[in-house]
Structure formats: C-alpha cells, structure tokens
N, C-alpha and C positions, 0 to 999 in steps of 0.2 A: 420449539425448535423448527427451523425452516427446512423442509424436506426437498424443496424445489429450487433452491438457491445454492450456488457453490461459493465458498469462501476461498479466495486466491491470495496467498501470502507472497509478497515480493521480497526477496532477499538477494538482490543482485548488485547492490551498490558496492563501490570499491572502498568506502569508508576512508577516503584519503586524508580527511581532516582528523579523523580519530587515530589513524596509524595502525589500526587492527580491525578485524572483522567485528563490527559492533553488534551484529545479530547474535554473536556467541558470548557477549558480555553477560555477566550474571547479576540478577537482582535476587538476593537470598540464595536459594539453592537451584534456581532455574535461570536459563539463558533467556534473553529477550525473545528469541524466536519460539522457545518452548512456552513462554507465557502467552504469546499471541496465538500459538497453536491451540493451547488449552482453552483460551477464551473463545476462539472460533468454533471449537468442537462443542462448546456449551450452546452455541446459537445455531450452527449449521450442521446438517447431516454430512455434507461432503466438503472436505477441506483439501486443498492442494498447495504445493509450494513451487514457486518459480525461482530458479537459481542456475547460474552457469558453473557452479562448483558442487554438483550433487553429492559427491562422496562425503562432503563435510556434514551433510544433513540426513544421512541414512538413519541416524538414531531417532529421528522424529517419527518414523513409521508412517509417512505420508506419501501419496503420489507426488512425484517430483518431475518437473519438466524444465527444459532449458529454453533460452531464447532462440527463436528462429533467426532473427537478425541480431547478431552479436555486437556488443559494444555500442548500442544505440540508446542507452538510457532506459528509464522506467517505462516509456511507451512500448519498448520491445517486450518488457515483462508482461505488461497488460495484454499485448497482442498474443503472446504465447499462452497466457492464462485463458483468454477467451477462446482461442483456437482449440485448446485441449479440454475445455469445459463441455459437459454434456447438458448444461442447463442454460436457458435463455437469460436468466437474471443471475448476476454474480456480484459478490462484494469483494472489491479490491482493497487490500490493506498492506501497508509497508510494515516490515518487521520492527521498525524503530519508533513505534507509537505505543509504548507500553502502558500508558495511562488513559487511553480512550476507554470509555465505559460501554457496557452492553446497551445501556439506555440510548446513548448517542448513535450507536450502530443500528439499533432497531428503529430509531426514528428515521434515519436515512433510508432504510429498507422499506419501511411502511409508507413513506411519503408518496402521495399520489400525484403523478405528473405524466405527461406524454413525452418528456425528454428522455433521451437514451442514457444520460448520465445524471446522477443525483449526488452532489457533494456539498460541503459546507465552506463558508468563509469564516475564519477565526484568526485572531491575533494579527489582523491586517493582511492575511494571505488566503488565497484559495487553496484549500486542503485537498488537492486532487488525488492523493494517494490513500484516501480512506473514503470510499464511496461506492455507490451502486452503479454498475456498468452493464448495460444490456449487450447481448452478443451481437446485436446489429451494429455495434461500433466497429466491428472487426474489419469490414471492408474499407472504411475510411482510415483506420489505423494502418492497415497494410499499404494503402496508397501513400501515406506520409512517409512510412519507412522505406518504401521503394524509391520515392522521390529523393530521400536523403542519400540512399546508396548511389543513385545516379549523380547527384551533386558531388559526392566524395570521389567518384570515379573520374569526374572532370576536373575537380579542383581539390588537391590534397589539403589546402588551407582550411577547407570547410569541415575537416574530420573532427575538429574539436567541438563542433556545434551540437551534435547529437540530436535527439528527437524529444523535444519538450512536450509533455502531456498537454500543456496549454494549447498547443497547435491543434490537437484533436478537439479540444473543447471549443476553440475558435471556429472550427469547421462545422461541427455538428450541433453546437450549443449544449447547455447543461442547466439543470435546475440547481441554483446555488443558494443554499439556505444560510441565513445569518445565525450561526450557532450561538452567538452571544445574546441573542434575543430569547433563547429557550430557557425555561425555568430551571432546568437541571444543569445548565452550563457552568463549568468552572474553568479557570484559566489554565489548568494543567491538562485538559482533555487532549490537546494536540501537542503536548510537550515533545519536542523532537531532539534526539541526541545526535549531535554531530562532532562534538569535541570532548576531550577529557573533562573539562570543566562542567559540561552539560551532564555527563555521566555522574560526576560527584554530586551535583545538585539533585539529580534524579534520586540517588540513593537516600539523600536527606529527606526528600519529599515522601518517598515510600515509607521510610522509618517513622516520619511524623504521622502519616496517614494510618499506619498500623497501630501506633500508640493511641491515636484518637479513637480508632475503631474498638480497641480493647476497653 
C-alpha cells in the first residue's frame, strides 16, 4: 500500500450520452464508483472524490471536494484534487474505468521519470484520466483554467470549449507509456463506458471474467 500518494477519483461528468449518472450504475451489487473506491483503498492509504454533486456520494464515506472552476471539464477536477491533496504525488482516476487492474496502476505509479505526469497510451488514445500527477502540475492547470474563464467572459461562443486535459499535457509534457507493449496488457484495461451499449457489453465482459476465474 502507498502511504504517501493520494488517489483522486473524478466523478464530475454529465454522462450526457448515457442519459443517467454512470458512476452510480451497478456491476453486480456495487456501483462503478464503489468498485473504484474499493480498488483505490486496496492500493492507497488516502482516497478522495471530486464531484460537483457531493450529496449523491455521501454513502462512499470519503473526503469529497467540488471543482473550484465549475463546468470546465475534467481538468477542473484534477485541479481541485491536487489543490486539496496533502501529498506531492497523486493518482488520478475516472470513475468509469471499472476494468483497470492494480498491476497497471502500480506500473504507472512506480515508473521512474522526471516528468510531472505519467499516463498510458492504449486503444489509440492517450488515457489521461488514469495516471500519476504531481502536485507541481497545479500552477499550470490553474493558468489554463483562468485563461478559459477570461476567454468565456469575452466570447460566449467559447463556453462550449471547456478545458481539455491534453492542454495541460501539451504545456508541461508527460511520460506516455505504451500500455499495449506491457506483458500484462489486455484490451479491456481502459474499457470506457459512455453509452448504454457499452454498459451492456461491460456486464457481459465481467460475467465472462468471473466465470473464467471460477
């Protein structure tokens, strides 16, 4: 267990494509966010949740923080998480990655680099919402968020743009690991649930995995 690293769970998405709060969807008898919480508590001593609807998540019995910059996307969640964290190193994870393994998480945490961010590339995408973020990212994240607020104040058409985490990565750089080259990689590690079809497929994958495990 890591005693000097905080796990920060992001549960701030609107789930617009799903049509309901996907963090509260169930796999078996647990919601997505409960599964992620339980997994993080196996690995990290300190675990916190970032959400703008804290009342929905009191049942998790976790420290909960809201975004400082509202409606600015996942970068605002990362910013709030780092701001409220008491540790220099943090593991950011989205609540809708229920199949990522402890092995993958620990690999990212233990990877030695001088970069402030350590994440993976998998399935053709940079997986920026599951990775190691040092607290020193905070200054640049704040600059990006303030810049976006100023843009929105000048031009209401820019309000849909939000703050992509990739802008942070572009500014400060990141260690991007090819997950597919790792011996323990499987194609479901970063399976992301956005639509009802994804959720139904996930349930089938979990059922099959449990059957194989038995």
